[in-house]
N, C-alpha and C positions, 0 to 999 in steps of 0.2 A: 670735301664737307659741303661746300656750296653747291656743287652739281647735285648731291643728295637732298639738299634742302629744296633746290629748284624743282626736282622731280617729285618731291613731296607736296609741294604746292599745286603743281600741274596735275597730280593724281587726284588731289582733293577737289580741284575744279571739274574735272572729268565725272567724278562721283556725283558731284552737285548737278552737273548738266544731265547725266543719266537718270537721276531721281526726278528732276523737272520733266524730261520726257514721260516718264512713268506716271507722273501726276497728271499730265495732259491726257495720256490714255484713260486713266481712271475717271478724269473729268468727263470725257466723252462718254464712257459707259454709263456714268451716273446720269448724265443728261438724258441719254437714250432711254434709260429705265423710267425717269420721271415724265419724259414727253410721250412714252408710248401709250399712256392712258387715254390720251386724246386722238381726235379723229384725224389731226395733222398727220399722225405717223403711219396711218394704214394705206397700203398701196392703192392706186398710184400717187407716190408723194415724193417731192425732192427734198424733204426734211434730212433723211440721213445723209444724202450727198452733200448739203449744206453745212452740216455739223461736221462731217469728215473734212471739208475744206478749211472751215474755221480751225479745226484740230491741226491740220497740217501747217496752216499759217503760224498758230502759236507755237508749234514744236519747232518749226524752221526758225522763228524768230529766237526762241530760247536757245536753240542750238547755235545759232550765228552769234549771239551775244555770249555764250560760254566758251565757243571755240575761240573768238576774238580775245576774251580775256586769258584763256590759256595759254595762246600763242604769244600774247604779250608778256608772259611771265618768261624772263631771261636770267641770266647771271647777273647783269648789271643791276637789275631791279632788286633781286634777292640780295647781292652784295651791299647795296644801299640800305636795304632793311636790316641786315646784319650789322653794318656800322652804326646805325641809328640804335639798335638794341644794345650793342655791346659798348657804345660810347667811344667809337673809333673815330680818328679824325676823318672828316669827309673825303672821300676819294682814295683813301689808303688801301682799302681792300680791293676797289675797282681797278686802281692804278696796277696792283700786283697781278690781278687777273689778266688785265690787258698785257703786261709785258710777258706773261707766261705764254701767250699765243706766238710770241715772237720779239726779240731785242732788237730795237732799232739800232742803226750803224752809230757807233761811237759810244754806245751805252755800256756801263760797266756791269759785267755779268756777276762780279763779286758782290758789288752793292745790291744788285736785284736779289742774289742768294740770301744775303743779310737780312733784307726786308722781308723776304719770304719766311725766313726762319723765324723773324721778330713775330710776325703775324701768326704763324703756326703756334708759337709758344703762348701768344694772348688768346687764341681761339681753341686750345688743346682740350680744355674742360667744358666747351660749348657743345650742346646737343644740336641735332638736326632741327628740332622744333624751335630752338633758341634762334638759331641762324636764319630761320625764315622771317622772323620780326612780325611786324604788323601784317605784311603781306600774306604770311601763313596763317595768322589769327583770321584774317578776313575770309581766307579761302576755307578755313575749317568751320567758321561760322556759317558760310553759305551751304556748305556740304550738310551741316547738321539740319539747318532749316529745311533744305529740300529733301533730306530723307525723311524728316518727321512729317512733312506735307504729303509725301508719297506713301508713307505707311498708313497714315490716317485715311487717305482716299482709298487705298487698297483694302483696308479692314472693312470700310463702309461697303465697297463693292462687293467683296465676298459676302458679307453678311446678308446683302440684298438677293445675292444669287442663290444661297443656300434657303433663304426664308421663302421666296417666290420663284422657284426655277422656272415655271411656265412663262411667266411674265418676263423674266430675264432672257429666255430664249427668244420671244417674241420681239423684245426690244433690241436685242443685240444681232439677230439674224440679219435684218436689213443692212446692217453695217458691213457685212461681209461681201455684198453684191448691191451697192447703192444704185448703180446705173440700171439694173434689172428691176429695181424697186419702183422705177419711174413708170413702167407699163402695168396695166391693170391684170389681175390674176386670171389664169385660163378658167374656162367653164368646166363643170364636173362632166366626168365620163358618161357615155350612155349605158344604160342598164337595159338588157334585153331579156325576156323571159318567154318561154320556158328554157331556152338554150338548147342543148342536144336533147332530142325527143324521140321516142318510138311510138308510132300509131299503127292502128290497124290498116292493113291496105286498103286504099281508097277513102279514107278518112280526111277530115278538115283539121288543121291546126291554127290556133288563135295565137298570135304573136303580140305581146305587150312590150311597150317601150317606155322607159323613164328618161325624158330629155330636159333637165332644168335649163332655162335661159334661152330656150329656142322655140321658134314658132312652127316649124315644120321639120320632118324627117323623111327619109327614103328607105324603103324596105326593098332589099335586093334578094333575088332567089334564083337558083339554077338547078333543074333537074338533071339527072344522070343522062346523058345523050341528047339534051336540049341545050338551047341558047340561054344567056342569063336574061332574066326579066326584072323589071323594077315598077314600083309605084310609090306616091308621094303620100305621107300620113300627116295629117293636121295635128298639132300638139294642142291639147286642151288641159289647163290645169298641171303642166309639165308632164303629161302623159299622152301616148297615142296608142291605137290598137288597129291591127291589120289581121286579116286571114288568109291562109295558104289553103287552097282547096284542091280535093281530088289527088291526093298523094298516094301514088302506087308503085313509085320507084324512089330510091334513095335521092334526097335532096339537100342542098346547102343554101343557107340563107344569112344574111346579115344586114346591119342598119347603118347608114352614114347621115351626117348633119351637114348644114350649109357651112358651118365654121370648120370644117375638115375633120370633125371628130368621127371616128369609125369604131364600130364594135368588133368583137371576135366573130369569126366564122363558125356557124353552128350547123350540125348534121341532123336530118330527119330520116330515121330509118323505119320503113313499112314492114310490119310484122306478120308472117305467116301463121298457121295454126301450131300449137305446141307439140313438137314431136322430138325424138332423140335421133339425131341424124348420124352421129358417130360415136362409137364406143370400143375402148380398148382396156383390156385387163391383163397386167403383167403379174405372174406368180413368181414371186421371190422367195425362194427356200431359205432356212436359216444358214447363215455362213459356215457354221460347224458341219453341215452336210455337204459343203463343197459340191453342190450341184447347181448347174446352170439354169437361170431364169427362164420361164416359158410365157408366150404372149398369145393371147386370144383376141381376135377382133370380131365385133358383131355378138351373135349369141355365144355364150360361154357354156360348155358341156359340163357335166357332173365332175366334181373335183374331189378327190381323195389326197389330202396333204397332211404332213406332218405337223405337229403342234409347233408353233412359233413361225409358221410361214406367213408371209405378208402379201396382200394383193393390193397392188397399184391400180386405181381405177381412175380413169379419165374419159370424158365424153364431151359431147356437144349438142345443144338442142337448137330447134329452129328459132326460138325466142329466148328472150331474157328470163332467167329463172329467179325464184325467190327461195326455194328450198329443194334440196335433193338429199334422198337417203334411203337406205335398205332397211327393211323391216322384217324380222322373223315371222315365219307363217305361225309358228306357235310359241307363245310366250310374249314378253315385252321388250326383248333385245332389238336394238336398232343401231344403225351405223350412219351417223351424219357425214355429208360430203361438203367440200368447201365449193361455194358458188361464186363465180365471178361472172357477171352479165350472163352470156348464153352458155357459158363452160362451167363443168363441174369436176373436181378432182378430189382424190382423197386415198388415204392408205389405211388399211385395215388388216388387223391380225385376228383371224377367228379364233375363239376359245372353245366353241362347242360345235358340234355337227348340228345341221338343220337345212331348212329351206328358206331362202330370203328373198323377199318381193321388192320391187322398186316402188318408190313412193316420190312423185315429182309435183312441183307446184310452180307456175308461172309468176311473173313479178305482179300481174295484176290479180293473182288468186286463181287463175283458170287452171284446169285439170288437163293432163295430156290426152290426145286422142289415142295413143297406143304407147305401151310400155315395153322395154326390152324383157326377155325371158328371165324367169327367176334363177338365183344361184342355189344349186343342190351342191351342199359341201360336207364332206365327212373329214373330220379332224382325228388324226392319229396321235395319241399321247406319247411323250418320251417317257421311257422307263426311268426310275431313280438310279443313280450309280451305286455299286456295292464296293465294300472294302473289307479285308480281313488281315489281321496281324499275324503274320508267320513266325516272326522271331521277337521276342521270346515266346510270344503265344500263350503265356501262362502268368500267374501271379509270381513275383520273384522279390528277392532283396537287392537293395541298391549298394552299388560297389563302393570302395574307398574313395574313388575319384568323382562320386556323386554324378556319374554320366551312365546312361543305359542306352545302348545301340536298339533301334527298333527298325524291323524290315515289314514291309506289308505289300499286298497285292490288291490292285483296284481295277474295276473294268466297268464299262458303259456301253450301251446299245449304239451310240452315235460318236460320243467323244467326251474326254475328261478335260476339265480346265484348270483346277488347282487342288490342292490338299492342304490340310492343317492338322497339327498336333494339338489336342486340347487336353489339358492337365490342369488338376487342382489339389491342394493339399488339405488334408484332413489331420489335425493334430491328434497326439495321444489323448488329449481331453475331450475329443469330439467336435472341436471347432472347425468348421470349414471356410477356406478363402475362396475368393472368386476365381473362376476359371482363367487360365492364360492360355493364349492361342500362339502357335509357333508355325509359321508358313514352311510348307515343304516343297520339294521338287519332284516333278513326275519324270520317270525314266521309261521309254518304251514307246509304243505307237499310240495312236489316238484312243483306241478302244481298250487297250490293257496296258496297264504301267506298273512298274515296280516302284517303290517308296522306300527310301533309306533315310532315317532320322537319328538324333541323339537327343534324348531327353536329359537336359542340363539341369540339375538340381543345386548347383553350387551357390546360386543367388536366391533360392527359395526359403531360406531360413529354417531348414529343417532340423528337428531335434530327433534324438533317439527315440523309437516308437511311432514317429509320424509315418503317414502313408501318403503317397502321391497316387491319385487315380488319373487314367488317362485313356484316351481313345483316339482314333485317326478318323478325320471328316473328310470326305472328298466331295467336289462340286463338279457337275457336268457342264459343258459349254453350251447348253441351252439357255434361251432367253430367261426362263423360269429360274435358273441356277439351281436345280435341283441337287440335293445334298444325300449322302449316304454316310452312315456313321459304323464303325466297327464296334466288335464287343468292347466293353469297358474292363480294363485290367488294372491291378494295383501293384505298387512297388513300395516296399516298406524299407525305411532307413533302420538298420539293425542296432541294436544297443551296442555300447562301448564293449560289453564282455563278449558279445558275438563277433565284433570286428577283431578282437583280441585273439579269439580262436581262429578266426580265417587267417589272421596274420601267422599265427603259430603253424597252422597247417602249410602255408605257402612257404614259410621259412625251412620248414623240414623237407617240403618237395624240392625246393632249390638247392638244399645241400645234398639230396639224393642224386639229382641230375648233375650237378657238379662233380660228385664222386664218381659217377659212371662215365662222364666225359674224361676225367682224369685217368682212368683205367683204360678207356679207348684211346687216349693221347699216349700212353705208355706203350701199348701195344703197337700203334701205328709207328712209334719211334724206332721200336725194335725191327718192325718190317722194313723200315727205310734203311736203317744200317745194314740189314741182311741183305736187301737188294743192292745196296751200294758195294758191298764185298763181293757179291757174285758178278756184278758188271764189270768191276776191276778184274777179277779172275778170268771172266770170258774174254775180256779184251787182250789180256797179256797171252792167254792160250791161242786166242785167234791169231795174234801176230806170229807166234812160234809156229802154229799150223800152217798158216800160208808160207812162211819160209821154208819148211820142209817139203811142202807140196810143190813149191816152184822148183826144189831140186830133183823131185821124182817125176815132174813133168805132169802132174796131176792137180792143177790149182783149183778145178772147179768144184770137186767134192768138198773140200774143206771150206770154201767161201759158202756153200750152200748150207752146211751145218751152222756156220756162223750167223746166217740170216735167220735160221730157225731159232738159235738162241736169242738173237736180238728181238725178235718179234715177241717172243714169250716175256721177256723183260719190259718191253715196251708196253705190253698189255697190263703187267702187273704195275708199272710205274704209273700208268693211266688210272689204274684202280686207286693207287695210293694218293694220286692227285685228287680225284674225286672226292675221296674219303676226307682228305685234309680240308678240302673247301667246305664239305658238310659240317666238319667240327668248327671251322670259323664261323658259319652260320649259327651254329649252335652257341658258340661263345658271344655272338652279337645278341642272340635271345637271351642268353643269361644277363648280359649287361642291362637289357630292357627290363628283365624280371626284377633285377635289383632296384632299378628305379621305381617300379611299381610297388616293390615291397616297402621302399621308403615312403611313398605317397601313403600307402595303407597303414603304415606305422603312424604317420602323421594324423591321418583320420582317426585312429583308434586312440590319440593322445599319448603315443609312446616315443614322444621325442625327446631323446636323451643326447647330450652333447657326445660323450663317449661312443654311443651307438651310431650316431651320425657320422663320426669321424671314421669308424670302421667302414660304414657303406661308402664313404667318399674314397677311402684307400681301395675299395674294390673296384669302384668306377675307374679311377686311374690305373688301376692294373690291368682292366680289360682294354683301356685305351692303348697301353703298351703293347698288349698282344696283338691287336689289330693294326698293325703298322703298314705303311705302303711298302717298306722293304719286303716284307713277307709275300705281297702281291707280285713284286717283280721277280722274286724267286720263283714263284709259281708259274709266271709267265715265261721265264727263262727255260724252266723244265719242259713246259708245253712246246716251246720252240724246238728244244732238243728232240722231243719225242717225235715231232712232226717231220724233222729233217734226218731222223734216224742217225745221228751222229753219235757213235759211243763215247768218244772223249767228252764231248760236250754234255752228254747225259751223265756221264760219270762224275763231273764237276757239278752239275746241277744237283744230282742226288747227294753228293757229300754236303752242299751248302743247305739243301732242304732237311737233311738228317739233323744238321746242327741247329736249324731254325726249329725243327719238331721237338728236339731235346729242350731247347729253351721254352718252346712252348708247352711242353709237358711241366717243366719246373714252374712256370707261371700258373698253370692251371692248379696244380698242387698248393701252390701258395694260395691261390683264390680259394680253393676248397676249405683250407684252414681258416681263412678270413671268415668264409662263410659260415663255418662252425662256430667260431666265436661270436660272430653277429647274430646268429640264431639263438646261441645260448644267452647272450646278453638281452636279446629282444625277449625271450621267454621269462627271464628273471625280472625284467622291468614289468611285463604284463603281470605276472603272478603277484608281484608286490603291489601293484595298483589294485588288483583284485582283492588282495587281503585287506587292503586299507578301506576300499570301499565296503567290504564285508563287515569290518569293524565298525564303521559309522553307522551302518543300517542297523547293526546289532545293538549299537549303544542307543540308538533313537527308540528301537522296539523295546528295549529293557526299561528305559525311563517310562514309556507308556504304559507298559505292565505295572510297574511299581505305583504309578499315579492312579490308575485305575483301580488297583488294589485299595490304596489308601483312601480313595473317595467312597469305595464300598464299604470300608471298615467305619468310617466316620458315620455313615448312615446306618450301621448296624447290621449290614447285610454282606453277603459274598457276591463276587463277580457273577453275572448271569451266565448261563451255561452257553448261550449263543456267542457272547463276547469272548468267553474262555476258549471256545472251540475255534473261533476266527483267529485269535491271537496265537494259538497252539498251532494252526496251520502255517501262518506266518513264520513262526519259530522253526517249524520243520522245514520250510522251503529254504530258510537261511542254513539249516544244518546240512542239508543236501548240497548246497554250494559249497559249503566248508568240506565236506567229504570230497567232492570233485576236486577242490582245490588241494587237498592234502594229497590225493593220488597223483596230481600232476607234479607236486612238489618231490614225490618220490621218484617219479620218471626223471625230472631234471637232475636229481642227485646221481641217479645211475649214468645219466649223460655225461655229467660233469667228471665222474670218475672215469669213464671211458675215454675223455679227453686229457686225462692227467691233472685236472685241477682238483687236487686233493683238499686243499683248505676251504675252497669255494663249496664243494661237495659235502664236506662237513658241516659248513654252517647252513647250507640248503637242507641237510638232513636234521639240524636243530630247528630251523623254520617249520620242517614237516611235523616234528615232535610237538612244537608249540600249536600248530594248526590242529593237531589231534587232540591235544587238551582242549583247545577251542571247541572242537566239534563234540566232545564229551560233555562240555558245560552246555552247549546249544541243545543237545539231546535231553539233558537233565532239565534245562528250562522248559522245553516242550513238555515233558512229562509233568513237571510241576504245575505248568499252566493248563494242562488237561485236567489236573486235580483241583483246579480253581484256586491255587495257591500263588497269588500274583506276586507278593513280595519276596518269596523264595525263587520264584522264577525270573524276577527283575535282577536278583543278586547273582543267580548263575548266569544270566545274559550279559551282565557287566563283566564278570571274569572272563566269559568267552570273548567279549570285545576287546579286553586287554590282552588276551593271548593272540587273538588275530592281529592286533596292531604290533605286537612284538614280533610276530611272524614276519610282518612287512617290514619292520625295521631290520631284522636280521638279513633278510633277502637283500635289501638295498645295500647293506654294509658288505654282504658277500659279493655283490656285483661290483661295487666300487673297488673293493680290494682285488678282485680277480683283474679288473682293468688296470689298476695301477701295477699289480705284478707283472702283466704283460708288457706294460711300459718299461718298468725296471729291467726285465729281462732284455728286451731289445736294447736299451741303453747300456746295460753292462756288456753285451755282446759287442756293440760298437766301441766301447771304451777299451776292451781288450784288443779289439782290431787295430784301435789307435796305437795302443802300447806295442803290439807286435809290429806294426808298419815303422814306428819310430826305431824299434830295435833292429829290424832288417835295414833301415836306411843307415844306420851307425856302421852296422857290420860291413854293408856294401861300401860305404865310404872308407873305411879302413882298408878293403880290398883294392878299391880304386887308387888310393895313395900308393899302395905297395906297387901296383902297376905302373903308376906314373914314375915312380923312383926307379923302377927297373927300366923304362924306357929312357930315361935321363942317363943311366949307366951304360946304355948301348943296346938294351933290348935282348941281351944273351943270358938265358935262363937255362938251368939244368931240367932235365926231364921230369926229375923228382919235384922240383919247384913248379913246374907247369902243371903236373898232376895235382899238386896240393891246392893250387889256385882252381883248377877244374872242379875238384871236390867240394871246395869251400863255396864256389858259384852254384854248383848243383844243390848243396845244403841250402843256400839262401833261396833258390827257386823252389825248393820243396816247401820251405817255410811260407812262402808267398802263396802257394798253392793251398797250403793248411789254412792259411788265413782267409783265402776265397771260400774254401768248403765251409768254414764256420760261419762267414757272412750270409752264404747261400741258405744254410740251414735256419739262420736268423730270419732271413728274409721271407722264408716260407711260412713263419709264425706272424709276420708283421710286414706292412707295406711301407713303414717309416723309413727304410733306408732307401735313399733317393738315388736316382739314375747316376748323378755325378760321381757317386763311389764306385759304381760298376764301370763306368768309362775309365776312371783313374786306376782301377785295378787291372783292366785289360791293357792299358798303356804300359803299367809297370811289368807285367807279365810278358809282354813283346819286347821290352828293352832287356829283361833278363835273358830271354831266349836268345836275342842277338848277341849278347855278351858271350853266353855259353857257346853258341855256334861258333864264334870268332875263336875263342879258347880250344875248341876242338877241331878247327881248321875246316869247317864245313864250307865256308865261302872261298876255298882254294888252297890256303896255306894257314899254318898255325902262326899266331901272332899275338901281341899282348893288347887286347882291346881296352886302352885306357879311356877312350872317348865313349865307347859304349857303356863302360862301367860308370862313368859320370853322369851319362844319361839315365842309367838305372837309378842312381842315387836321387837325381832330381824327380824321376818318376815316383819313387817311393815316398819322397818328401810330399809331393802333390796328393798322393794316396793319404798321407797321414793327415794333411790339411783338409782334405775332403771329408774323412772320417770325423775329424775335430768339429768341423761345421756341422756335420750331420747329428753329431752327438748334442751339440749346443741346441739344434732345431728340436730334437726329441725331448731334452730337458726343458726347453722354454714352454711354460705353460701359460704365462701371463705376458701381457704386452704393456708397453710403457704408456700407452694413450688410455687406457680404461675401456676401449671398445670391446676388446675380447672378454673383459669381466662382465661387461653389460650383457654380452650375448649370452654368456652362461647363466648369468641371473634371470635374463629373459626366458631361456629354455626352462629353468626351474619354476618360474612364475606361471609359464604356460601348463607345465605339469600340475602345479597346485590349482590353477584355475580349472583345469580339465576334471581333477578330482573333485573340486568343489561342486562343479556342473553335475557331475554323476550323482553325488550325495544329495544335491537339491532336488533333482528329478526323481530320485529315489523315495523321497518323502512322500510324493503323492499317492502312490498305490498302498501306502501303509494305512491310511485312514485313521491317522492319529487323532486324539482328543485336542480341542483348540488350546488348552493350556500347554500340553506337551508340544504341539506342533509350534507354539509361540517360543518355548525355550529352544528348540532346535533352530528355529529361523533366527533367534538371537545369536546362537553360536555360529552359523553360517554367515550372518551379517558381520561378525567379529573378524572371521577369517578373511571375509571379503575387503573389509577395511585395512587388514594387514597388507593384502596385496595392493591397495590403492596407495598405502603409504610408501611401500617399497618402490613403486612405480614413480611416485613423486621424488623419492630420495634418488633414484637413477637419473632422473631428469636433471636435478641439481647437480649430481656429481659429473655429468657430461657437460656442464657448463654452458647450457643453452644449444647443445648439438643433438637434442631429442629427435630433430627431424630425420637424422641419420637412421634412426631405429623405428621410425613411423609414429612420430607425434606422440611422445610418451606423456606429455601433459594432458593430451585428449585422453588417452588410455587411462590415466589416473583419475581423471574427472569422471569418466564413464564408470570405473569401479567404484568410486565414491557414491555415485548415484546409485548404483545397484545395492551397495551396503545399505543405504537410507530405504530403499524399497524393502529389503529383507527385514530390517529392523522394524519397519512399520507393519510387518505381518503381511505383506502383499506377494503371494506367491501364484503366479498366473503364467499363461503361455508366453505373454509378452516378456515378463522377466526371463524366463528361460531362454527365449531367442535371444535376448540380449547379452545373457551370460555366454552363449554359445558363439555369437558374433565377437565378444571381447576375447574368447579363447582363440579362435582363428586369426583375430588381429594379432595377438602376442606371437603366435607361430609365424606370420608374415613377418613381423618385426624382427624375430631371430633369424629369418633368411635373408634379411637386408644385406648384410656384409659377408655373408658366406663366399661370395664370389671374389676373386681377386679383381681390383679396380686397376685398369689400364690407363694411363693418361697419354693424351695425344701430344703433350708437350715434349719437344725435342730437348734432351739434356746432354751436355758434353760429358765425355769420361776421359780419364787418362788412359794412353794405350797401355796394355799389359804385355807381358812376354808372350810372343807368338812363335810357336814351333814352325820352322821353315818346312815348306812342304812342296812337292813337285807336282806338276801338272800331270793328270791322269790321261791314257788315251781316250778319244772319243768312244762313246758306247756305238757299237755297231748297230744297235737297233735304230739309231737315228736315220740310217740310209736304208733301213730294212723295210721293204714294201709290206711285209706281213703285219706290221705295227703301224699301218697308216692311220688307222683309228684306234687312238690310245683309249683304253677303257677309263671310266671316272675313277678318281681316288677316293679314299675312305672318307674324307670330310665331304665330298660331294653326294655320297651315299648314306650318310648318317642318318638323314631324315626319313629314309624309305624303310618299311618293313623289311624283315630279312627275306622273306619269299621274293619280294620284288627285286632286292639287291642281287639275288642269285640270277633272277631272269636277266637282268640287265648285263651282269658279267657274262653270262653264257651267251647273250645276244652279241657282245663285242667279241667274244672269243671266236664264234662261229664266223663273224664278219671277217676278221684278221685271218683266220684258218681258210676261210674260203679263197681269200685273195693269194695266200701263199701257195694254195694247191693247184692254182691255175697254170696251165702250160706256159712257159716263157714265150713261146711264139704268139700266144693269144694276148699277151699283156700289151699295152699301148701306153 
């Protein structure tokens, strides 16, 4: 601590010394500032040097005293100060410090340690400041006084510097170099006029010199090719004047003074008469012409140039120029050129044809003696580009994906630069939005290009009835950037009713195509089996024929017949293979068509959970059909055909026939699913149309009743014009009801053909209800035509009730049909589960009998073995019957998963192995107890797979609430879509304000219900609303829309917001439709694994014909079907070409 106190005292001393030095510096600056105002400070003066010397002496003295005092502070002085401050005996602390440096001989270290500990205990609570004592207080006091002095002087110095910076600079600059300040300042520089000059050849030039402080100067001159000359000029009043005479060659002159000052060297140039001595014109054509530039020197011939050509002009005159330009002979057009001394340059792009004359003027205003020949220029204008839309090339409707492909052709005489698609929206109410431009790419050469674009209207907030106008604009690459536009076309967003009709037609077309494809698959499967049998028979007869031919010594004839048979079979197999590939491409197209149908249903507001599940099953089924294994089978068959190997071709044909049979079954299953999906879609669409019709009829009935009541209160009838208009509106609704009733009858017949008796009966009931609604509408139209508004309104209300009942009946029929399908599949799986368990019990009993027989020595009578074979065959037949039942069920639903099929195949294989062992097909008859036990295990696994599949089918709700939320969201999306349709349908009815207000209040109430349900779902999910698209935001948006409708505000903005809310609800329902895959690695317990043996290597691994493997299904998934076929054919030809090379040519 004593050491720390000493360091503290020395540090305070050093700080005080530094502050003193700073104060000395500030004092010097202040003294210089105050003295600078007197003559004593002006150069030459020793005052700055003397002041700096005094400052150095003072600073040295302060530094010496401070250093001496700081160096005198040691541990002894600090220890003495500490003893005085702490009241310790004098010398006690100093003695311990001295002994700490080294104990003398004979001294007791224990006593020293005790004394040291005693002092430590006495000084334990002492601080560093306290140990420094009076010495530290003295150091701190000096530091404080020095610091205060320095800060005060520094503040004053800074204030003076900022208040008068010029005086401060003049006062403090001599301090930087006091020695230089002892000499007088240099004289001002010489000023010579006119400097560089141009004079007429042979003229004189007067030279004026300003030389302050001098009595005389010397004028030096040197003409080109002559010796230097000089003359002395007397200075009068700081000025001298001299004349250089007879200047006819370039001359240099300069001025010197006796004190050594010298001016710059100046040049005098004699001038000739003004003439253009040099002229160069470069004709630079526009870059888009790709034409080399041309140069003309001297006179320029007449020029014929395309518009945008630039003329680079440069020239030189014999004298300095003030102005140079080209002036049109006719008109006021002129071209100014840049002038620098005797040179002129300029770049000019002629805009019009004409004759242009030269206009030059010298620096002194003189005119040229002669000018260059005039410019004769003819400008050829660039024609504007042209563009034509070739596809669609007409007004059309916007598809469900809100994307319209556009193709156009564009051309120009020189070249095209860019293109753009310009479109703007016009609402059904006539409101027009600003145009939107979309850049397009040009494909082709410079003068003729093809344009392909997509008009994406998904972000344009289109509502049913809105129209997009569009045209294509192209710009050429000329400097003027000329544009050409195509004809303006329009594309309209169809109404929901029109979309539903399109979806219905697409679904029907899809069913017909799938039906035709299934029939083709059935015929192809039969042809494949027939060809396989004929190939097998041909191979057997060929072997027998070759054997008999060898015995007769005529082997050649038989082999020739065999080759002919093989050739015909190869050609037929090639045709089968090509046809199968075509059918695979058609299946891929069907899969894409199903996806398009789903998107179209979403656009039409037909998003139903059961229907979406049906389409998902279809997609999965098509994915199962298009497997890589099938491609491998096709590749093997091609290889067999190329090698003409009968045995390999026979095996490949057998496998292909099995695959085609499975392919046929899956196609028939997809056809059944398509029929069901089409029926559900049509029922949904007709129910929505009936509900929409009921809503419009209700609004129209209310309007007719109110108008009749208002007319009755005024003692009059409804006006004929108003009655005719309402009757016309009522008749339009009646026509829609008649069309809907006919569609219901067609749907009833379709359901009867499908075997859906109950759904057909309910659809017929809905058709009768719609018939009653039609009759009521016709009666309302008739009453309104007779100006009986009250009776017409009551008839219309009855029609609205009948239409609403028809919609409810149709929805009930659809739900009942979907539930019946689900129960049918569930019951089939439950029956199969019971059958599998029963078969497992019987197989287990048979296996136990076999084990007992083995334990007793394995000797059974022939009757007992026959009984076991009969029972095992019966079990196998039972399993085959179970498989057929599952196959029939799977054709009506895709809810039977692939694990069940795999378990069924393993059970069939195990039973067949058991039966083969009992029949002795593996060499000798024996008791296959192990095979029977494996069959029991396989049947148990089949039962477990069926049980799990049944639970999956029965499970309709999840434990997390998300599935329920998805179903509710789908329902809310349907409600919002229906509400949107009803809101937009009120505009063309032209209802009275009071009737419109009532209708809007009802719509606001329904919008409020949707908002409340969304808020409840958000609360139900416990803050997980983000998973489904921010349900709280959707609820707030629905609440705001309800307030808008309740306030009577129905405009295009409200309709657009309703449409956006509808699409956001659809997007929220899609959020969790796909399985979520986690990247986290999770450990699992090992399960029972059936031992397997390694298979032999595939010969294709070393086959040169497969050196270039074709892309798999996943790689080809994103390509269109036509492109996939081209890619596969390319790889097939590539591999086939290598396999057909002569072996001698391979390297």
